[in-house]
N, CA, C and O atoms as a Tinker XYZ file with bonds, in Angstrom:
   332  protein
     1  N    -62.810000  -19.351000  -42.328000    73     2
     2  CA   -63.184000  -20.735000  -42.354000    64     1     3
     3  C    -63.805000  -21.148000  -41.019000    63     2     4     5
     4  O    -64.843000  -21.810000  -40.994000    81     3
     5  N    -63.173000  -20.761000  -39.915000    73     3     6
     6  CA   -63.734000  -21.053000  -38.606000    64     5     7
     7  C    -64.208000  -19.749000  -37.991000    63     6     8     9
     8  O    -63.607000  -18.698000  -38.215000    81     7
     9  N    -65.264000  -19.810000  -37.228000    73     7    10
    10  CA   -65.772000  -18.622000  -36.567000    64     9    11
    11  C    -66.403000  -18.999000  -35.247000    63    10    12    13
    12  O    -66.691000  -20.169000  -34.998000    81    11
    13  N    -66.616000  -18.020000  -34.412000    73    11    14
    14  CA   -67.238000  -18.296000  -33.128000    64    13    15
    15  C    -68.683000  -17.802000  -33.085000    63    14    16    17
    16  O    -69.282000  -17.752000  -32.011000    81    15
    17  N    -69.244000  -17.440000  -34.222000    73    15    18
    18  CA   -70.636000  -17.026000  -34.278000    64    17    19
    19  C    -70.860000  -15.579000  -33.902000    63    18    20    21
    20  O    -71.998000  -15.110000  -33.914000    81    19
    21  N    -69.823000  -14.876000  -33.574000    73    19    22
    22  CA   -69.936000  -13.464000  -33.203000    64    21    23
    23  C    -69.269000  -12.610000  -34.270000    63    22    24    25
    24  O    -68.351000  -13.048000  -34.962000    81    23
    25  N    -69.746000  -11.401000  -34.381000    73    23    26
    26  CA   -69.090000  -10.468000  -35.294000    64    25    27
    27  C    -67.776000  -10.019000  -34.673000    63    26    28    29
    28  O    -67.678000   -9.852000  -33.457000    81    27
    29  N    -66.786000   -9.828000  -35.500000    73    27    30
    30  CA   -65.498000   -9.366000  -35.008000    64    29    31
    31  C    -65.612000   -7.904000  -34.584000    63    30    32    33
    32  O    -66.342000   -7.138000  -35.213000    81    31
    33  N    -64.906000   -7.507000  -33.529000    73    31    34
    34  CA   -64.972000   -6.114000  -33.104000    64    33    35
    35  C    -64.422000   -5.189000  -34.177000    63    34    36    37
    36  O    -63.521000   -5.565000  -34.927000    81    35
    37  N    -64.959000   -3.991000  -34.247000    73    35    38
    38  CA   -64.556000   -3.039000  -35.280000    64    37    39
    39  C    -63.124000   -2.558000  -35.090000    63    38    40    41
    40  O    -62.520000   -2.083000  -36.052000    81    39
    41  N    -62.557000   -2.659000  -33.898000    73    39    42
    42  CA   -61.216000   -2.181000  -33.618000    64    41    43
    43  C    -60.163000   -3.263000  -33.804000    63    42    44    45
    44  O    -59.073000   -3.182000  -33.237000    81    43
    45  N    -60.488000   -4.266000  -34.593000    73    43    46
    46  CA   -59.607000   -5.419000  -34.734000    64    45    47
    47  C    -58.216000   -5.025000  -35.225000    63    46    48    49
    48  O    -57.230000   -5.572000  -34.731000    81    47
    49  N    -58.097000   -4.111000  -36.164000    73    47    50
    50  CA   -56.801000   -3.720000  -36.698000    64    49    51
    51  C    -56.168000   -2.562000  -35.960000    63    50    52    53
    52  O    -55.097000   -2.098000  -36.352000    81    51
    53  N    -56.796000   -2.085000  -34.909000    73    51    54
    54  CA   -56.307000   -0.931000  -34.165000    64    53    55
    55  C    -55.364000   -1.398000  -33.061000    63    54    56    57
    56  O    -55.676000   -2.342000  -32.334000    81    55
    57  N    -54.233000   -0.753000  -32.934000    73    55    58
    58  CA   -53.256000   -1.086000  -31.906000    64    57    59
    59  C    -53.602000   -0.308000  -30.637000    63    58    60    61
    60  O    -53.072000    0.778000  -30.399000    81    59
    61  N    -54.497000   -0.874000  -29.826000    73    59    62
    62  CA   -54.985000   -0.180000  -28.635000    64    61    63
    63  C    -53.891000    0.161000  -27.626000    63    62    64    65
    64  O    -53.939000    1.248000  -27.050000    81    63
    65  N    -52.912000   -0.701000  -27.381000    73    63    66
    66  CA   -51.865000   -0.301000  -26.427000    64    65    67
    67  C    -51.115000    0.962000  -26.855000    63    66    68    69
    68  O    -50.774000    1.792000  -26.012000    81    67
    69  N    -50.857000    1.115000  -28.149000    73    67    70
    70  CA   -50.172000    2.311000  -28.626000    64    69    71
    71  C    -51.067000    3.533000  -28.479000    63    70    72    73
    72  O    -50.605000    4.597000  -28.067000    81    71
    73  N    -52.348000    3.388000  -28.815000    73    71    74
    74  CA   -53.286000    4.499000  -28.655000    64    73    75
    75  C    -53.382000    4.878000  -27.179000    63    74    76    77
    76  O    -53.410000    6.059000  -26.834000    81    75
    77  N    -53.431000    3.867000  -26.313000    73    75    78
    78  CA   -53.528000    4.141000  -24.880000    64    77    79
    79  C    -52.295000    4.893000  -24.379000    63    78    80    81
    80  O    -52.426000    5.839000  -23.601000    81    79
    81  N    -51.099000    4.485000  -24.814000    73    79    82
    82  CA   -49.878000    5.176000  -24.417000    64    81    83
    83  C    -49.892000    6.633000  -24.876000    63    82    84    85
    84  O    -49.546000    7.533000  -24.112000    81    83
    85  N    -50.295000    6.860000  -26.128000    73    83    86
    86  CA   -50.324000    8.220000  -26.673000    64    85    87
    87  C    -51.307000    9.099000  -25.912000    63    86    88    89
    88  O    -50.977000   10.223000  -25.535000    81    87
    89  N    -52.513000    8.587000  -25.687000    73    87    90
    90  CA   -53.514000    9.364000  -24.940000    64    89    91
    91  C    -53.052000    9.559000  -23.498000    63    90    92    93
    92  O    -53.308000   10.604000  -22.900000    81    91
    93  N    -52.382000    8.571000  -22.946000    73    91    94
    94  CA   -51.850000    8.698000  -21.583000    64    93    95
    95  C    -50.832000    9.820000  -21.465000    63    94    96    97
    96  O    -50.840000   10.565000  -20.486000    81    95
    97  N    -49.946000    9.948000  -22.465000    73    95    98
    98  CA   -48.974000   11.045000  -22.465000    64    97    99
    99  C    -49.682000   12.391000  -22.551000    63    98   100   101
   100  O    -49.330000   13.333000  -21.840000    81    99
   101  N    -50.679000   12.477000  -23.422000    73    99   102
   102  CA   -51.425000   13.729000  -23.548000    64   101   103
   103  C    -52.169000   14.047000  -22.253000    63   102   104   105
   104  O    -52.212000   15.200000  -21.825000    81   103
   105  N    -52.755000   13.024000  -21.631000    73   103   106
   106  CA   -53.475000   13.217000  -20.368000    64   105   107
   107  C    -52.529000   13.753000  -19.295000    63   106   108   109
   108  O    -52.873000   14.693000  -18.578000    81   107
   109  N    -51.339000   13.160000  -19.183000    73   107   110
   110  CA   -50.369000   13.606000  -18.186000    64   109   111
   111  C    -49.954000   15.056000  -18.407000    63   110   112   113
   112  O    -49.804000   15.811000  -17.447000    81   111
   113  N    -49.768000   15.450000  -19.670000    73   111   114
   114  CA   -49.405000   16.843000  -19.967000    64   113   115
   115  C    -50.535000   17.802000  -19.620000    63   114   116   117
   116  O    -50.296000   18.873000  -19.062000    81   115
   117  N    -51.749000   17.423000  -19.945000    73   115   118
   118  CA   -52.904000   18.306000  -19.740000    64   117   119
   119  C    -53.216000   18.468000  -18.254000    63   118   120   121
   120  O    -53.624000   19.543000  -17.814000    81   119
   121  N    -53.024000   17.399000  -17.485000    73   119   122
   122  CA   -53.299000   17.470000  -16.042000    64   121   123
   123  C    -52.434000   18.550000  -15.389000    63   122   124   125
   124  O    -52.874000   19.214000  -14.450000    81   123
   125  N    -51.214000   18.727000  -15.880000    73   123   126
   126  CA   -50.289000   19.710000  -15.300000    64   125   127
   127  C    -50.457000   21.106000  -15.874000    63   126   128   129
   128  O    -49.740000   22.024000  -15.473000    81   127
   129  N    -51.392000   21.289000  -16.808000    73   127   130
   130  CA   -51.590000   22.589000  -17.442000    64   129   131
   131  C    -52.803000   23.283000  -16.840000    63   130   132   133
   132  O    -53.914000   22.761000  -16.929000    81   131
   133  N    -52.612000   24.453000  -16.227000    73   131   134
   134  CA   -53.751000   25.164000  -15.644000    64   133   135
   135  C    -54.758000   25.572000  -16.716000    63   134   136   137
   136  O    -54.378000   26.005000  -17.804000    81   135
   137  N    -56.049000   25.431000  -16.399000    73   135   138
   138  CA   -57.110000   25.807000  -17.326000    64   137   139
   139  C    -57.561000   24.694000  -18.247000    63   138   140   141
   140  O    -58.483000   24.886000  -19.039000    81   139
   141  N    -56.931000   23.538000  -18.160000    73   139   142
   142  CA   -57.279000   22.418000  -19.051000    64   141   143
   143  C    -57.920000   21.271000  -18.274000    63   142   144   145
   144  O    -57.796000   20.108000  -18.657000    81   143
   145  N    -58.603000   21.603000  -17.185000    73   143   146
   146  CA   -59.195000   20.561000  -16.348000    64   145   147
   147  C    -60.237000   19.737000  -17.102000    63   146   148   149
   148  O    -60.284000   18.515000  -16.965000    81   147
   149  N    -61.073000   20.410000  -17.900000    73   147   150
   150  CA   -62.109000   19.689000  -18.652000    64   149   151
   151  C    -61.493000   18.751000  -19.686000    63   150   152   153
   152  O    -62.003000   17.655000  -19.921000    81   151
   153  N    -60.411000   19.178000  -20.292000    73   151   154
   154  CA   -59.706000   18.327000  -21.258000    64   153   155
   155  C    -59.081000   17.120000  -20.548000    63   154   156   157
   156  O    -59.069000   16.018000  -21.095000    81   155
   157  N    -58.570000   17.324000  -19.349000    73   155   158
   158  CA   -58.005000   16.215000  -18.577000    64   157   159
   159  C    -59.088000   15.198000  -18.236000    63   158   160   161
   160  O    -58.834000   13.994000  -18.271000    81   159
   161  N    -60.291000   15.665000  -17.908000    73   159   162
   162  CA   -61.406000   14.762000  -17.625000    64   161   163
   163  C    -61.766000   13.964000  -18.875000    63   162   164   165
   164  O    -62.033000   12.765000  -18.803000    81   163
   165  N    -61.768000   14.647000  -20.026000    73   163   166
   166  CA   -62.098000   13.972000  -21.291000    64   165   167
   167  C    -61.055000   12.901000  -21.630000    63   166   168   169
   168  O    -61.414000   11.799000  -22.045000    81   167
   169  N    -59.765000   13.220000  -21.454000    73   167   170
   170  CA   -58.723000   12.224000  -21.715000    64   169   171
   171  C    -58.830000   11.061000  -20.739000    63   170   172   173
   172  O    -58.573000    9.917000  -21.113000    81   171
   173  N    -59.206000   11.336000  -19.493000    73   171   174
   174  CA   -59.419000   10.269000  -18.521000    64   173   175
   175  C    -60.527000    9.329000  -18.963000    63   174   176   177
   176  O    -60.421000    8.113000  -18.808000    81   175
   177  N    -61.608000    9.908000  -19.522000    73   175   178
   178  CA   -62.714000    9.089000  -20.027000    64   177   179
   179  C    -62.255000    8.226000  -21.202000    63   178   180   181
   180  O    -62.658000    7.068000  -21.319000    81   179
   181  N    -61.425000    8.781000  -22.061000    73   179   182
   182  CA   -60.899000    8.013000  -23.198000    64   181   183
   183  C    -60.056000    6.843000  -22.691000    63   182   184   185
   184  O    -60.157000    5.732000  -23.211000    81   183
   185  N    -59.234000    7.089000  -21.687000    73   183   186
   186  CA   -58.405000    6.011000  -21.137000    64   185   187
   187  C    -59.264000    4.906000  -20.519000    63   186   188   189
   188  O    -58.954000    3.724000  -20.666000    81   187
   189  N    -60.334000    5.284000  -19.832000    73   187   190
   190  CA   -61.230000    4.270000  -19.255000    64   189   191
   191  C    -61.922000    3.469000  -20.355000    63   190   192   193
   192  O    -62.112000    2.260000  -20.219000    81   191
   193  N    -62.297000    4.137000  -21.439000    73   191   194
   194  CA   -62.948000    3.444000  -22.568000    64   193   195
   195  C    -61.981000    2.464000  -23.238000    63   194   196   197
   196  O    -62.375000    1.357000  -23.606000    81   195
   197  N    -60.736000    2.864000  -23.394000    73   195   198
   198  CA   -59.732000    1.965000  -23.978000    64   197   199
   199  C    -59.526000    0.750000  -23.080000    63   198   200   201
   200  O    -59.410000   -0.374000  -23.570000    81   199
   201  N    -59.481000    0.971000  -21.765000    73   199   202
   202  CA   -59.356000   -0.162000  -20.835000    64   201   203
   203  C    -60.533000   -1.120000  -20.987000    63   202   204   205
   204  O    -60.351000   -2.338000  -20.978000    81   203
   205  N    -61.740000   -0.571000  -21.127000    73   203   206
   206  CA   -62.925000   -1.420000  -21.300000    64   205   207
   207  C    -62.842000   -2.216000  -22.604000    63   206   208   209
   208  O    -63.204000   -3.392000  -22.636000    81   207
   209  N    -62.370000   -1.584000  -23.673000    73   207   210
   210  CA   -62.221000   -2.286000  -24.952000    64   209   211
   211  C    -61.187000   -3.401000  -24.852000    63   210   212   213
   212  O    -61.386000   -4.480000  -25.411000    81   211
   213  N    -60.087000   -3.154000  -24.146000    73   211   214
   214  CA   -59.076000   -4.192000  -23.992000    64   213   215
   215  C    -59.621000   -5.371000  -23.186000    63   214   216   217
   216  O    -59.349000   -6.522000  -23.526000    81   215
   217  N    -60.384000   -5.103000  -22.128000    73   215   218
   218  CA   -60.986000   -6.193000  -21.357000    64   217   219
   219  C    -61.976000   -6.971000  -22.219000    63   218   220   221
   220  O    -62.038000   -8.198000  -22.147000    81   219
   221  N    -62.755000   -6.248000  -23.040000    73   219   222
   222  CA   -63.727000   -6.888000  -23.923000    64   221   223
   223  C    -63.009000   -7.761000  -24.952000    63   222   224   225
   224  O    -63.472000   -8.860000  -25.257000    81   223
   225  N    -61.909000   -7.295000  -25.479000    73   223   226
   226  CA   -61.142000   -8.055000  -26.474000    64   225   227
   227  C    -60.594000   -9.335000  -25.858000    63   226   228   229
   228  O    -60.618000  -10.384000  -26.502000    81   227
   229  N    -60.100000   -9.272000  -24.621000    73   227   230
   230  CA   -59.564000  -10.459000  -23.950000    64   229   231
   231  C    -60.682000  -11.469000  -23.708000    63   230   232   233
   232  O    -60.493000  -12.668000  -23.916000    81   231
   233  N    -61.836000  -10.992000  -23.272000    73   231   234
   234  CA   -62.966000  -11.880000  -23.010000    64   233   235
   235  C    -63.458000  -12.537000  -24.287000    63   234   236   237
   236  O    -63.738000  -13.735000  -24.294000    81   235
   237  N    -63.569000  -11.769000  -25.375000    73   235   238
   238  CA   -64.096000  -12.302000  -26.635000    64   237   239
   239  C    -63.132000  -13.294000  -27.272000    63   238   240   241
   240  O    -63.569000  -14.278000  -27.869000    81   239
   241  N    -61.836000  -13.055000  -27.156000    73   239   242
   242  CA   -60.882000  -13.943000  -27.818000    64   241   243
   243  C    -60.633000  -15.227000  -27.034000    63   242   244   245
   244  O    -60.082000  -16.179000  -27.587000    81   243
   245  N    -61.020000  -15.278000  -25.775000    73   243   246
   246  CA   -60.748000  -16.447000  -24.964000    64   245   247
   247  C    -61.806000  -17.527000  -25.027000    63   246   248   249
   248  O    -61.696000  -18.519000  -24.306000    81   247
   249  N    -62.833000  -17.379000  -25.859000    73   247   250
   250  CA   -63.935000  -18.337000  -25.897000    64   249   251
   251  C    -63.770000  -19.284000  -27.078000    63   250   252   253
   252  O    -64.491000  -19.166000  -28.068000    81   251
   253  N    -62.836000  -20.215000  -26.988000    73   251   254
   254  CA   -62.578000  -21.142000  -28.091000    64   253   255
   255  C    -63.641000  -22.231000  -28.172000    63   254   256   257
   256  O    -63.817000  -22.844000  -29.225000    81   255
   257  N    -64.344000  -22.477000  -27.088000    73   255   258
   258  CA   -65.377000  -23.509000  -27.076000    64   257   259
   259  C    -66.532000  -23.135000  -28.007000    63   258   260   261
   260  O    -67.202000  -24.016000  -28.547000    81   259
   261  N    -66.770000  -21.833000  -28.197000    73   259   262
   262  CA   -67.876000  -21.386000  -29.035000    64   261   263
   263  C    -67.535000  -21.409000  -30.525000    63   262   264   265
   264  O    -68.370000  -21.031000  -31.347000    81   263
   265  N    -66.322000  -21.847000  -30.891000    73   263   266
   266  CA   -65.934000  -21.884000  -32.295000    64   265   267
   267  C    -66.775000  -22.909000  -33.054000    63   266   268   269
   268  O    -67.149000  -23.952000  -32.517000    81   267
   269  N    -67.061000  -22.586000  -34.312000    73   267   270
   270  CA   -67.834000  -23.509000  -35.143000    64   269   271
   271  C    -67.318000  -23.421000  -36.567000    63   270   272   273
   272  O    -66.675000  -22.441000  -36.943000    81   271
   273  N    -67.597000  -24.440000  -37.351000    73   271   274
   274  CA   -67.160000  -24.484000  -38.734000    64   273   275
   275  C    -68.027000  -23.570000  -39.581000    63   274   276   277
   276  O    -69.254000  -23.603000  -39.486000    81   275
   277  N    -67.392000  -22.760000  -40.402000    73   275   278
   278  CA   -68.096000  -21.909000  -41.355000    64   277   279
   279  C    -67.767000  -22.443000  -42.737000    63   278   280   281
   280  O    -66.594000  -22.465000  -43.110000    81   279
   281  N    -68.755000  -22.875000  -43.511000    73   279   282
   282  CA   -68.458000  -23.507000  -44.796000    64   281   283
   283  C    -67.790000  -22.542000  -45.781000    63   282   284   285
   284  O    -68.042000  -21.337000  -45.784000    81   283
   285  N    -66.930000  -23.129000  -46.611000    73   283   286
   286  CA   -66.243000  -22.379000  -47.649000    64   285   287
   287  C    -67.227000  -22.020000  -48.759000    63   286   288   289
   288  O    -68.000000  -22.865000  -49.211000    81   287
   289  N    -67.195000  -20.782000  -49.188000    73   287   290
   290  CA   -68.071000  -20.359000  -50.284000    64   289   291
   291  C    -67.214000  -19.960000  -51.471000    63   290   292   293
   292  O    -66.345000  -19.094000  -51.371000    81   291
   293  N    -67.474000  -20.598000  -52.573000    73   291   294
   294  CA   -66.732000  -20.308000  -53.793000    64   293   295
   295  C    -67.230000  -19.001000  -54.398000    63   294   296   297
   296  O    -68.427000  -18.711000  -54.396000    81   295
   297  N    -66.288000  -18.224000  -54.912000    73   295   298
   298  CA   -66.666000  -16.977000  -55.576000    64   297   299
   299  C    -67.433000  -17.293000  -56.850000    63   298   300   301
   300  O    -67.216000  -18.332000  -57.473000    81   299
   301  N    -68.311000  -16.412000  -57.227000    73   299   302
   302  CA   -69.139000  -16.650000  -58.421000    64   301   303
   303  C    -68.324000  -16.712000  -59.702000    63   302   304   305
   304  O    -68.666000  -17.461000  -60.616000    81   303
   305  N    -67.247000  -15.932000  -59.781000    73   303   306
   306  CA   -66.460000  -15.912000  -61.008000    64   305   307
   307  C    -65.443000  -17.058000  -61.078000    63   306   308   309
   308  O    -64.749000  -17.198000  -62.085000    81   307
   309  N    -65.345000  -17.870000  -60.035000    73   307   310
   310  CA   -64.420000  -18.987000  -60.014000    64   309   311
   311  C    -65.120000  -20.253000  -60.499000    63   310   312   313
   312  O    -66.155000  -20.624000  -59.944000    81   311
   313  N    -64.582000  -20.932000  -61.526000    73   311   314
   314  CA   -65.243000  -22.139000  -62.051000    64   313   315
   315  C    -65.138000  -23.292000  -61.054000    63   314   316   317
   316  O    -64.219000  -23.345000  -60.237000    81   315
   317  N    -66.087000  -24.200000  -61.139000    73   315   318
   318  CA   -66.074000  -25.394000  -60.309000    64   317   319
   319  C    -64.921000  -26.281000  -60.749000    63   318   320   321
   320  O    -64.643000  -26.412000  -61.941000    81   319
   321  N    -64.262000  -26.879000  -59.786000    73   319   322
   322  CA   -63.156000  -27.783000  -60.103000    64   321   323
   323  C    -63.665000  -29.198000  -60.059000    63   322   324   325
   324  O    -64.243000  -29.632000  -59.063000    81   323
   325  N    -63.452000  -29.914000  -61.136000    73   323   326
   326  CA   -63.845000  -31.309000  -61.229000    64   325   327
   327  C    -62.611000  -32.178000  -61.057000    63   326   328   329
   328  O    -61.613000  -31.954000  -61.742000    81   327
   329  N    -62.644000  -33.178000  -60.149000    73   327   330
   330  CA   -61.453000  -34.051000  -59.973000    64   329   331
   331  C    -61.244000  -34.983000  -61.135000    63   330   332
   332  O    -60.296000  -35.769000  -61.134000    81   331
């Protein structure tokens, strides 16, 4: 019904803090494993990307001034209601 004129992020239903914790545990394990340096770098990049997504989510959700009314659209199979 109400919208801010922007498309919702695709990760809306994703629990980023849980994903970040899980990847963080894997990163910590890999850092201590000899021969897995490239994998540790990759997990580090994933953690930085998750941080960027969380910052983007905070910025996008904090703009209440940009909210606008989106008109209600009746479904085609729903009959018109007459008072």
